N, C-alpha and C positions, 0 to 999 in steps of 0.2 A: 294259216299254218300250212306248209307244204305237205302233200300226201305221197305216200310211197306204197306200192304194191310189193310185198315181200313174199316170195314163194320159197318154202323150205322143205328139205328132205332129211330125215334122220339117217345117220350113217353109223354102222358098227354098234358100239355100246350105247349110242343115243337111242336106238330102238328099244333096248332093254330098259333104259332109264324111263322112256315113255310108258312102257308096259308097267313098270313098278310104280311110278308116280301118278300116272293117269293124265288125261288130256286137259282137264280143268286146272290142274297144278301147273302145267306148262304155259297155259294162257296167263295165269296169275304171275308167273315169273316174267313173262314178256311185258305185262302191264306195269309191273314194278320197275323194270329196266327202263321202259319208255318214260314213265313218270319221273324217274330220277334225273332225266336230262331235259325235262320240260315238255314232254310229248305225251301221247296217249295212243291206245289201240282202238281204232274205229270198228274193225271187224277181225274175227279170228275163226277160221274154219279148218277142220281136217278134211282131207280130200282123197279120193282114189285117183290113180293116174301118175303122171310125171312128178307131181309135188305131193308131199304128205300134209303140208299145211299151207294155207293161203291167208295172208293178212293184209289189212290196210292200216298203215300207221300214220299218225299225224306227228311230225317231228319238226323241230325249229328250222332246220336247214340241211343242205346236202352234206356238210361236214359231220353233223350229228348222225345223220343216216349212215354215212360211211363208217363212223366210229362204232355204232351199234352192230353193223354188219361184220366189221373186223372182230369185235368182241365175241359175237356168237360163233362166227366161222372159225376163230382160233381155237375153239374147244375141240375141234376135230370130230364132233358128234353130230353136227348139223351142216348141211350144204345149203347155201342161200343164193337166190337171184333177186336183186332189187331193181325195181323200175320206178322212175320218177313219174308221177301222175300229174297231168295238166288239166285245168278246168276248161270248159268251152270258152270262157271269157279270156283266159290266157292265150288260147289259140287265136281268138279274135285279135288280140293285141299283137301276137306274133305275125299275123297276116299283114299288119300295117308297117312292119319293120322293113326299111329299105336299105339297100347296100349297093356300093359300086361293085358289081360282079359281072363277069362274062363266063359263060359255060365253056367247058373244054371244046376245043376245035371251033369255037364260034367267035 
């Protein structure tokens, strides 16, 4: 199942919600959301710095990942950045892809 690195930051009322509900409650909400679409949460951490939360999610496909991101982002209480993660074996396969390509100016 594809993996996604999702970095999130709480915005406005989202910070107050986190303070009220607590961190483990927010993790449970994400676990339930992922399970409802056939996925799971591999890792969930709170962090200092640019992101408040760093997660690794196993989701069925890019469409599902985009759907979860749209759902969470549309609340206006969380800002997200999602990165598709590739395994070393996927990079091995990508290195074998050939195409008829010529570089700019070449």
